[in-house]
N, C-alpha and C positions, 0 to 999 in steps of 0.2 A: 680208178683208185679201188683198194681194197675196203671188202665190207666190213670190217674191223675198223678200219680207220675210220669210214664214213658213218659207223655207230657212234665213233669217238669225238667225231667234229661236233653230230647231233645234240648226242651228250651234252658235251662242253659249250654249244650256244643257249641248249634249254638251262644250263646253269648258270649261266651269265646273265642269263634274261632273267631269269628269277632273283638272284643277284641283287641284279643292278635296279628290277623291280622295287625289291624290299628296300634298298638303300633308297632310292627316290623316292619311296611313298614315303619313307621317314624323312626324306629332307625335304619335301614337299606338304607333309601334314603340319597344320595348324596347333597354335596353344592351344590348351584344353580350359585353363584360366589365365584372367589379368590379374594383376598384382597390385593389391590395392596399396596405393603409396600416402594417403592422407584422408582423413574424414572430419568434418568440420557439420557440427549438428546446427540446424536452424531453427530457431525459436521464435517463438510469439508471445507477447505478453498482454494479457488484456485485465482490465481496474475494472471493478465490479464494485457500485455503490451500496453502503451498508448505513442505515442511519442507527445511530449509538446514543442512546438517552440515558439522564442521570438525573437524581433528584439532588436538589441543590436548596439548602437553606439559608432565606431570604430577608434580611434584617431591615423594616423600616418604621417610620415614625408612627404612632396609632395616631387615628383622627383624634383631633382637636374638638371637644363638644363644648366649649366656649373661647373662640377664635379672638375675642376681643379683650381676653382675660377682665373680665366683668366682676368676679366671684373674689377675685386677688385683691383687683383694687378696692374695692367694698371691703371686705375684711381687715386688709392692710390700713384705710383709710379709719373704721372705725377704732381699731387698735392704738393706730398713731392719735387720736382725737381723744380716747380716754387717757393714754399716757402724757399726753400735753395737757389736760386740764388737770392731773396730778402734781403738774409741774409750777405752773406759773399760777399768782395770785392776784386780785383783783382785775384791772381790766386786762394784764399781761395774762392774764388767765385764757382769755377769750383769743387774744394771739397766740398763747402756745396752743390751746385746742385747735386752732386753724393750720398751725404750721404742723402739728402733729398730726392731723389729718391728712393734709400733704405730702408729709414725707412717708406716712403709713400708706397709704394709696400709692403711691409711686414705689414702695418698697416692696406690698402686694403682688404688684403688675409684674415686678422682676422676678420675683420667687416664684408665682405661678408661669412664668414665661421658662425659666429653669428647669421646672418640674416637668412642663410638658413637653419640651425639647426633650428631655432623658425618658420619656414615656415612651417604648418601642414595642413592636409586635416581631413576631419570627414569623414565618409559614416558609412550607416547602414547596417548589416551583420544581415541575418536571422540565428538562433543558435538552433538546436533541441539537445533533450535527453530524453530517452527513463527512464518513470515511470511505475511502478506496482503499480494496483487497487486491493486491496483484496476484494472478496467477500467470505462472511460464508453461507453456508447455513445447514440448518438440513436434517441428509439422515434417522434417524428412533432415535430409544430409547431405551435402556435398562431396560427391567424391573424387580425387582425384587419382587416376589407376595408370598402368603401365602394360600396353598389349604390344608383347615382341618389343620392337624398337620404338615404338610409337607412345608418346603419353597423352592423356584427356582426360576429361571431367563429365562427370554426371550426375545429376540429382535423383537421389533414391529416397525411397518412403519407410526405409528400414536401413538399420546398420549393414554391410555388406559383410563383415567379418577380414579376414586377412586377404583375402582373394574374391573371386566373381570371377561365374562358370559364361564360358565362351564356347558357341556353337553357330559352326559356316561362318565364323568370321564376326559375328555378332553375339553382343554383352547379353547374358541372359540374366536380367534384373532382377525377375522374380522366382529365381530357380535358386536353389539354398546350396552355399558352397561348402564343401568339404575338405 
């Protein structure tokens, strides 16, 4: 073999090896990023109790000083007796006085009862109740991704963006994607 031919064969072999190695390297090279297909936030809701108080006007019947209504009955009986005494004459006067006293006593009792029922007092009372405030926070993300021809799912503590970095075939979940 000729020296120039030998040099050409060796140069050609080196060139083919170099080109094949680069092409093979490119064919074997792994993806640098996984494509994010879907992101679903995971949330947690907590309810916190809180006491809410307000002042309310309460109206109730005033305390009764004369529960048997003796004053109204007595005043009504005296007034009815005086009126009955004015009406009658002779023995009828005594009967009219007694009837007037009885009717006046009953009327006085009813008038005092009506007045006592309408006598009310209003006071302010504080009333409290427990209400719940809801707070929702995101605790993570379920991420569906595609790496080459395969699809997978992973849970992350932050939003990944459109892609996830890959190193040596493994997702780099803490690394920022560009």
